[in-house]
N, C-alpha and C positions, 0 to 999 in steps of 0.2 A: 724512562725520562729522568733526568737529573733533578734532585730535589732543589727547591729554592733555598737561598742562603740569606741569613740575616747576620749582621755584625753588631756587637754591642760595645758601646763606649765605656770607658772607665767609670764615669759617673753613674751609669746604670748599675754596674756591678756593686759599687759602693752603696748605692741606695737599696739594692736588694739585701745586701749584708746588714744594713741598718734598719731594715724592715719598713721602708717607706711604702705606704699603702698603694699609691698610684702606680708605682713601679712593680710591686708584687702583683697587682691586678693586671697590669699590662703583660707581664710574663705569663700569667694564667690564660689570658685571652689569646696570646700567641700560641701557647701550647694547645689550646682547644681548637682554635680556628685554622692553625697551620701546623698540624702535628708532624708533618714530614720535613719541615723546614730545619735546615742545619743552622744552629745558632753558634756563630764563630766568635772567638776572642782573638784578635790580631796580636802579633808580637809586640807592637807598640803599646797596646793596652796592658799586656802582661808586664812589660817593662815599667810602665807607670804604676801599676799596682805594687810591684816589688819596691819601687822607689818610695811610694807613699807609706808602705808598711813600716819602713825604717825612718823616713824623713818627713812624713806629713806634718803640716803646721800645727795640728792639734792632736791630742790623745785620741779623740773620737775618730778622726780621719785615719790615724795609724791603725786603730782597732778595726774599723770597717774594712780597710785594705787587707788586713790579715784574715778577716772573716771571708772576704771575697775570694782570696786565694784558696782558703779551705773549701769554699763552695765549689770552686773549679776542680778541686781534687776529688771531691766526693759525689758530685752530681753528674748525671748523664745529659742534663739539659744543654750545657754549654760545651763546645769543643775548642779547647785552646789550640791555636796554631803555633807550634813551637818552631817550625821551619817553613818558610815561605816556599811555595812551588814555583817561584820565579826569583830572579836575582834581586836582592834587596836594593841594589842601585836603581832598579826600575821604579820602585816605590819612592825612593829619594828624589829622583828626577821629576816624577809627577808631582810630588809634594812641593818641590821648588817652583814648578810651573803654576800651581794653585796660588802660591804666595806672590809670584811675579805678576800674575794677572789680577792680583788684589781680590781674589775670591774670599780670602781670609786675611785678617790683619797680620802684619809682618811678625809679630811676636807669637803667633799661633802656629809655630813650627810643628809642635807635637800633634795638634789637631789636623794639620795638613798631611802629616804622615799616616795618621789613623784613617783619614779619608782615602788617601792613595792606596793603602793596603786593602781597604774595603772594596774599592773599585777593582783592583787587580785580582782580588779573590772572587770577583763576579757576584758580590752580594747585592741583592735586590733592595734591601732595607738597611739603613744605619739607624739604630736606636740610640738616641742620645738626649741628654738634657742640656747640652752645651748650646748656648745662644749664638755663638759664633758660627757653629756648623748649621744651626737651624736657619739663620738669617742670610746665609750666602745666596748669591744670585744663581738659582737653580737652572735658569735658562742659559746663562753663560757657562755653567758647569757642563750642562748637556752638550752644548755646542763644542766646547773644548774636547770633551771625551769622545764625541762622535767622530771628530777628526782623526782619532786614534783607534777607531773601531772598538771603543769601550762604552759601557753603559753607566749612566749616572744612577746611583741608588736613590730611593725615596729616603729622605732624612726626616725622621719623626721622633717626637718625644713620647715617653710612656703615657703621659696624660692624653695626648692626641690618639694613641692607640685605644685607650680605654673609652674615650668619648665617641670615637667613630665606630668601634666594633663590639663594645660590650653589650651583652644582652641582658 
C-alpha cells in the first residue's frame, strides 16, 4: 500500500525554523500519528524559500528561510521534490484554472501553484497557515478536481492539527 502524502507550505517551514510552538507541536503530532506519511516540499515552496532567503522583507524572514533550507538538507522528515513526476505545465494549467474559477484571489498566483502541485502529487493534506488557502471553497475545489479524476487535499493549519489530534 502506498503511504499517504502531506505537502507543507512555505509558511509552515518558516515557522518550524523560527520555533513557533503550534507548528512544532503539529509536526510532532503528524510524526506520531502518521509515521508512514511522506511529508513533501513542492518545487514552488522550494523556490519561495530560496527567494525569501535572499529577498525576504525582514532580516527575520531571510534568516528563517535560510534555516528552513538547512532543515530540509539535514532532516529526514521532509522530502523536497526537486523534479516533478509530471510536466510542470500541468501544474501551471491547474493553477490558472483555480484563479479563473476564483477559488483564490487573482494575486495569489504562487499559492495556486502550490495547491496545484499538491493535488498533482496526490497529497492528502496540505499543511498551511495561509488564510487564502484555508478559506477557499472546498466544495468547489472538490467538484473541479473530480471532473479531472483528481482528489482535493484536506487543507489544515498546524493549530487545527494540534487541536484535533493532540493527546
